[in-house]
C-alpha positions, 0 to 999 in steps of 0.5 A: 687820928691817933688810936691805933690797934697795933700788936707785938709778935713774941718769937722764941728761939731754940733748936731740936738738939735736945729733943721734942720734950724740950721744945714742948717745954720751951713752947709751954714756957713761952705761952706762960710768959706771953699770957702774964705779959698780957695780964700784967696791965703794964703793956699798951698793946697786945703780945701775940705768941708765935710758934718756936723758931728752930731753923733758917725756914721758920725764922725767915718766914716769921720775919717776912710775915711780920713785914707784911702784917699791917697790925704788926709794930714789931718783934720781941725775941728770946732765946730760951735755949741755944739757937745757932745764930746763922739760922737768923741771918737771912730772916734778920737781913729781910726784917724792917720793923722794930726789934726787941731783944728780951734777955730774960729766962723762965725761971727767976732763981737758980733751983740749987737743990734740983738742977741737973744737966737736963735743966741746964741744957733747956734753960740756957738763955744766958747762953743763947741770947749772947749768940743772938746778940753776936749776930745782930751786932755783927750785922749792924742792926739796930735793936733794943735790948732789955735784961731781967726777969720777965715777971719784974715789973720794971722789966714789963714797964720798959717793955711798955715804953719801948712799945711806944717807941716802936709805934713811932718808928712805924708811924713815922712813914705814915706822916704826911705834912701839909705846908701852907705856903712856905717857910718864913723868909730869911729863917734858917733853922726851920728850913731843911732837906725834905727829900732827905727827910722822906728818905730817913723818916718816911715823911711826905712834906707837901706844899699848897698855896694858902688860897687852896685851903682858904677856899675850904674855909670860905665854903663853911656854912654859917650853920656849921660855924654857929654850931662850932661856936656854941661848942666853944662857948660851952667848952672854954671861959670867955674873957671879953677884955671889955669888947662888945660881946657881939663883936667878940663872937664875930671874931671867934666865928672866924676861927670856927670856919678856919678850924672846919675848913682846915680840918676838911682839907686835911682829911680829904688830902690825908695829912696828919700835920700842918704848918702856916706862915703869918706872911702868907695869909691871902683868903683868911681874915685872921691868922689861924690861932684857936683853930690850930690849937684845936687841931693839935688837941685832936692829934694833928702836928703843927709847926709855925712859920712853915716849920715842917720838922717840928710839926712832924715831931709833934704829930709823932709825939701825939701818936707815941703817947696815944692811949696813955692813961691820964696823959699831961699833954704834947704841944708845939712850943717856942722859947721866948724870954729868960728869967735870970732871977737867982733861984727863979731861972727859966725860960718863958715858952709860948707862941703868937697863938698856937699852943695845944690845950692838952697841956693846960693846968686850968680851964683854957679861955678865949681872948680876942686881942690884936696881933702885929704879925700877919696884918689881919683882924684881931685873932681869937685864941686860947689862953692858959698856963701849962701843968707843973711837972717833968717833960722833954723838949726836942728840936730836929735840925738839918745840919747840911750832912745829916739831921740831929735830934736835940733832946732837953729834959725840963721841968714846968714850974708853977707860974704864980705871977699874972701876966694880964697883958700877955694874951697867949698860952704859956709855959715856964720851964727850967732846962736841965741841969740848969738854965746856963748849962742847958741853954749853952749846950742847946746853942752849941748843938744848934738847937732851934727856937721852936720845939716839940714838947711832951710831959708823957715821953721820956728822953730814952724813948724818943732817943731810941726812936732817933737811933732807929731812924739812923740819925745823930741824937744828943741828950741835955740832962742833969748829967750834961757838963759843957766840956763833955758835951763839946767833946761828944759833938766833935765825935759825932762830927766824925761818926756821922760824916 
């Protein structure tokens, strides 16, 4: 579901003006850089060295080969010497994947005692990269620029960060969202232009009747249900709330059937994200709760009340964070209620049932409690509180003439006061720069009550994804003030008209 074996190509620009010896040195230097990047243990994906590019033909062939290679997720370019930029035009015009311009040079320091014109002619990245940068800017091509010595850990970490953004760009065009039913009636913010989303992001967003997927749930065998219930009981704590244990197990078994049936449907139809709606539950005995939480933990995206935009964003974040060492988690989330208590300001986050256990700070427990929404029997769900730490909450909204991605840096705080009567998973976070400014900016930007939340990506990574998609992105962070934020929104109205 989420582990992809992508690679990134390293393309060095030069020309033959200084002879074969210079080109050999360029190739040697590029080889050393790539070998050391791969040995650094900083990069999540392998870098593949490609032959030095010196003319229109070789450049064009490389970019088209990158387009055709399913395992290539992007190209890293570096101009070792001066590479005339008109040679890059056709290749860049035809290139369709993420581009990183690494503005570096082989030597870290100036060799004052020995430097001569031969050295200057060969090692002129400060010259060559400006020529390359000019043509990319003139052509209006979106790319990431990273400046610094290739051996510096900060530079390597920035390359690693960009790689995850690049994976998001590539994988976006593979996301297929299953809409079980439609959006919650009369709700505006979860709606949007699905055709435009397909054009902009590559997302396929399809609708099925709830009865189509319910048939798969009803077809699950008792043996399969019993086996999954045993897995639940071995994995999670159980909170009976004075319920009869046999009755409790029957409620849990309903969620096991939903998980198995939903997953079989998703796999058979090749979908990567799902939305449900408590107004449309024909054929199901419970609103999917524990089942959806488990599917999210496996890597599926989810959005409540038919919110396909958030479901796709959760799936995107799951892909971008896959393979991370010690990830803290990614989930669908919803704003519920505020704490305005001085010194304890924040927003209690949750949903009716469907919060991903990847963000849990404690071992999740299964509870079976009534739920007025959906008019079905009491659903089983996982309850827990979230980890402490910084993260980002993102909302993708359709403004009618464009999409806007709103990214708020937040800090999840410790939840040290029990809430025994609230049988759902929760997070409590404080938005940057504070609750007052953060919430006002969010509302001014048109942000939704649903968010895609993760501890494991930065605002820069997700913002770079949005820029690569050609959509508006606004940031709410420690530097946000309302006067400047309002002006930014006004300017964006003109820029994205």
